[in-house]
N, C-alpha and C positions, 0 to 999 in steps of 0.2 A: 353436511352435504358435500359431496365430491364435485368440485368445480371443473368446468371444461377448460381445455388448454387455452382457448381464445379468451375466456374470462380472466384466467390467471395472467395471461400476457398483457391484457389491457390494464389490470390492476398493477402489474409490475411497471408498466410504462407510466402510470399515474404516480407511483411512488418515486420514480426517477425525476419526474418533473416537479411534483408538489413537495416532496420531502428532500430528495437528493439535492437539487439546485434551487428549489423554492423559487421558480421563475416569477419575475415581476412584470408588471405592465410596461410595454414598450422596451423590453430588454432583449438584446441579441442573445442567441444561443448557438454555440459551436458544438458540434457532436462528431466524434470519430467512431467509426464502426467498420466491420468487415462485410464482405459480400454475403457471409453466412447469416448476418443479422439484419438484413434489409427490412423484414417485416416488423421487427421491434423498433427499428429506427423510424419507420413510417408512423407507427402508433405514437411514439414519443413526439415526433414533429407535429402531428395533429393535435395532441393534447397541449403541447406548448403554445400553439397558436390560439387554442380555445381558452388558455389561461393568460393571454395578453402578450405573448412574445412578439417582438417587432419583426424579426426575421431569423430563420434557422439556417445555419450553414453546416453542411454535412461533408465530412472528409472520409472517403471510402477506400479501404485497402483490400487486398486479396492475398491469401496465404500462398497460393500457387504462383502468383506474379512475384511476390517477395522472394520465394525460393528460387525462381528462375533467374532473378537478378543476381542473387548471391552465387549461383552456379555459373552464370555466363558473363556477367559484366566484368570489365577489367578492374584490377585492384585499385588503380588510381582514381576510380570513380567514387570510391567509398569515403573519401575525405571531403566530399561536397554535400552540403545540406541546402536545399532550395531557399534562397533568401526571401522569396515571396511568401513561403510558409511561415517563416519567422515573423515577417512583418504582419501577416494576417493575425497570428496569435497575440502578438504584442499590442497591435491596434485594438483588437477586441477586448483584451484584458484591461487596457487603459481606458476603455469606454464602457466599463462595467458589464461586459458580457458574462454569461454563465457558460460553463464548459461541462459536457458529459462525455465520458469515455466508455465505450462498450468493449470490453476485452473478451477475446475468444481464441487467442492464438494457440495453435498446436504446440504443446510443450517441447516436442522434438522437431519443430519446423526446420531448424538449421543444423540438425545433427549431421556430422560429417563435413560440414562446410569449413573452408579455410578460416582458422581462428583469427588471422590477421584482418581479414575482411570484416568479420563481426565486430571486433574490438575497435577497429578504426572508425566504423560507422557509429558505434555506441558513443565514442568519445567526441566525434564530430557533431553529432546531433545534440549531445549534452552541452557542448560549448556554444552552439548556435542558439539553443533555447535557454541559456543561463539566465537572461533577464526575465523571461517568462516564468521560469521556475522560481526565481527570487520573489516575484509578485505572488505566485501561488503559495509559497511557503510563508508569506506574510499576511495571508488572508485578504489580499486586495480585491478578490473576486470570489464568486461562488463556483464550486466545482464538485463533481461527483464521479466516482468510478463504479460501474456496475459490470455485470458479465452476462454473456449469452453463449450457448453451446456452439461449437463447430463439430463437424463429423469426426475429425481426427482427435480433438480434445476429448470428446465423449468416449471414443474408443480407448483412450489412455486411462480414463477414470473407471470405465466399466468393461474391461477386457473379457470378462467371462459371460457377458450377456450376448445374445444374438445381435448381429449388427443392426437389425431393424428396430431394436429396443433401446439402443444405447443413447440416442439423442433424447428420447422421451425421459429416460432415467435421469439424465443430467439436468434437463429442464425441471423435473420434479425436485431434485436436490437443490437447485438454485432458488426455486419458489419457496422451499422450506427454509433455507438459510436466510432469505431476505424477508421472511414473515409475510410473503405475498399470499400464501394459502390460508391465512388466518381469517377470522370472521370480519374484522375491520383492520386492515393492514396499517392504515395511517395512525389509528389510535394505539395499535400495538407498538409502532415505532416511537410514539410520544412517551409511552410508559417505559420502553427500553432506554430511550434517551435520558429520562429522569434517573434511572438506576445507574447509568454510566457516570452521569454528573455527580451523583452522590458519592461514588467511589473516588472520583477525582477530588471532590471537596475534602474528603477525609484525608487523603494524602497531602493535599495542599496545606491543610491545617497542621499536619505533622512536620513538614519541611525536613525530612530525613537528610542527613549529610551524606550517608553512604548506603548502598544496597549490597547485600552479600548473597550471591546465588550459589547453591550447592545442589548437585544431582549427579547421576552417573555421567562421567566424562566432563563435568563442569565444576569449577571452583573459581568464582569470579567476583571481584569487588568493583563497584561502579560508584564513584563520587559524583554527586549532583551539584550543579552550580548554585550559588547563592540566589535566592528569589526565583527559583525555578517554578514552573507552572505545569501541573498535571492536567491533561485534557482528555475528555472522553465524550463520545457522542457528537452532537451537533456543534458547529463552530459559528462564529459571527463574523461576517466580512466587514470591511471598513465602511460600508454603507448602512451597517446595522441590521443586515438581513441574515437569518440563520440558514445553514445548509448542512448537509450530511456528506462529508467528503468520500466516504466509502460505504457501500451497501453490498454485503453485510459489514457490520463492525461490532466487535465485542471487546475492543481494547480500551485501556486507559494508558496514556503515554506521556513522556516528557523527554527532555534532552539531557544527556550526560555531560559532565565536565570533560572537555576534550582530552585533557591530560590525566584524567582520574580513573582510568580503567586498568586493572591489573589482574593477572591470572589467566585461566583458559576456559573456553566454552565450546561445547560440541553441539552440532546441529541435530535436530530430532526429526526433521522432515526434509525431503528433497527441495532444492531451490531451482525453479525454472528461470533461467536468465539467458538472454540473447539466443533464444531458440534451442537451448541445450539444458540438460539436467546436471546440477551439481549436488552431490549427495555424500553423506557420512563424512563431514569435515569438522576439523577442530582448529580454532584460532587461538593463538596465545598473544597476550597483550602485556606491554610494559609501559607504564606512564602514558597510557592511552593509545599507543601505537602498536599495530600488529607486528610481531617479531618472528612469528612462525606460522606456517600454513600447511595443513595436511588434509587431503581429500582422497577418498577411495574412488570417486567418480568426478570428473570435471576439474581436476587439479589445475590444468593450464588456463581454463576459462576463469576460474576463481582468482588465480594469480594475476591474470590480465585485468580483471575487474578491480582488484586492489591497486593495481598500477595505473589506474585511470588518471589520478593526480595524487598529490600528497594527502589531501583530505580524505581520500578513499581508504587510507590506512587507519582511519579513526572511526569511532562510532558517532552517529548523529541522532539516534533514537533509542529509547528504552521503553518497551511496551509490555503491559501486564494483561494476560488473558487467562481466565480459569480453565483448567482441564475439563471441567464439566460444562463448558460452553456448548450450545446446540451443535455447532459444526464439528467440534471434537467428538461429541457423543454420537454423531452420525456414523463414525468409524470410517468415513470416506477420506481418501487422499486425493485432493483435487489437482495436484501438480500446477497450481495457480496461486500466486502469493495472496491475491485478494481474499481467497477463502482460507488457505492454509495458515496465514498469519492470524486469522481470527479463530483458530483452533488451538493456538499455542502462544505462550510467552515468546516474544521475539525481540531482536535488536536490528538496527539498520546501520550498514556501512555508509559513510558519506555525510551529506549535509544535514544540519539540524533545522527544525522549524523555528522561525523567529518568534512565534507566539508562545514558545515554551519557556520564556523568561520574561519577567515583569518589564514592560516597556519595549519589548523586543520588536514589535511590529513597526516601530518608528525608528529603529536603529539601522545604521549602515552596516555593511558587511564587516568593516573593520571594528565597529563597536561590538557587534555580536561576537567576533573573535576575542576581543578584549574581555568580554564577560564569560568566556569559556565555551562558546557554542562553535561547533565544527562547521567549516565551509568546504564544499566540494562540488564538482560537476555532477556527481551521482548521488543517488539515495536508493539503496537496495536492502529490503527487509529479508531476514533469514530467521528460521524458526528454531527455538532452543528449549521450549517447554515440554514437560512430561508429567506423568502422574506421580513421579517421585521427587519433583523439584520443590525445594524449600527456598524461601527468600526472606531475609531479615532486613529490617530497617534500623540503621544505627543513627542515633541522635547526636547532636553536637557534643553533648556531655558524655557520650559513650554508651548510653543506655540502649539496649537491644530489644526490639519488638518484632514479633512475627507478622509478616505481610502475607506470605503464602506458606501453606503446609500441605504436603502431598499433592501439589499441583493446583490447589484452589485457595481462594481468599481465606485469610485467617481472621478477618474482622467483618 
């Protein structure tokens, strides 16, 4: 039976609250959204209160206001991040709040804007929110990222559709990607979660020393740290509550050894970063560090991203996603990392997640570095998977086993 838009929107909001952050009785909820997504935010707020939330705090942005600021504000205003916004997030995180982010930004929002303004603010905000990000990456609280269309984003994804059909088409794609349109979305997510955990368990039992990636434009080896942990599907916060950090999610991931990456890797999908598109790029690594960057589009933005700090020159995440995943098979290019990373194997520049190594959640930054996990102000995923990618796992004794063949799981 074809469900109405309102029914799907309600089910989507329920997934965000019950599966995404798994809201608990008397828990605070912080939600960020844009003016394009007020209706969804209203439904999430109502459902959160119905399920015991103590108070919901909503931070609303607007693409046009953001663009106006970048066009008109003086350069020296971009090295300021409001301390009260930092204090709000840190206080809520330390008091066990849950966090929902609804993303919808136009991928070309800041096209043509002074690169210095963009990168100054990216670095400033990253520095200001470093403590909050550290808590997030250690699973100190529940958080979930979901998406909802904006007019400009929908036009980017469906440029060949009439304008009055673009938003509906993107909504339908989001409902499909998040299993919202299935008979019982919550049960579907539980089954999917179980499958991802099975894949992670298999890899954790193997404890491969090195991964070897080969594909068109890619020949890369990635050494993994001792006692690394592969994670997929739901996570458990320090209060023992499960949550789904990304909806959708199709990945199983871990952290690389910071100094253990060698060779070159090419992107297979555009990267939307800082309101700009970076596309068709190749990164070359030696002993973990990027030594060469080439991009056909967005070269300066990519170079500035890597220059954020020393840690941005290294990888912080290794993620496996089969080419036959539902989002990949849809054939859509979303120009949004939340979706495109779940259609493709990907890597991330910057910081590693503390929970990707045994005991990592209780380690200091220095301890994590000592165990080979990268630290940085940034964490940016980029897509490298394709239908012709092969990945081998190399054991400590040199034995080689297939992990991926022709873009899909080999086990």
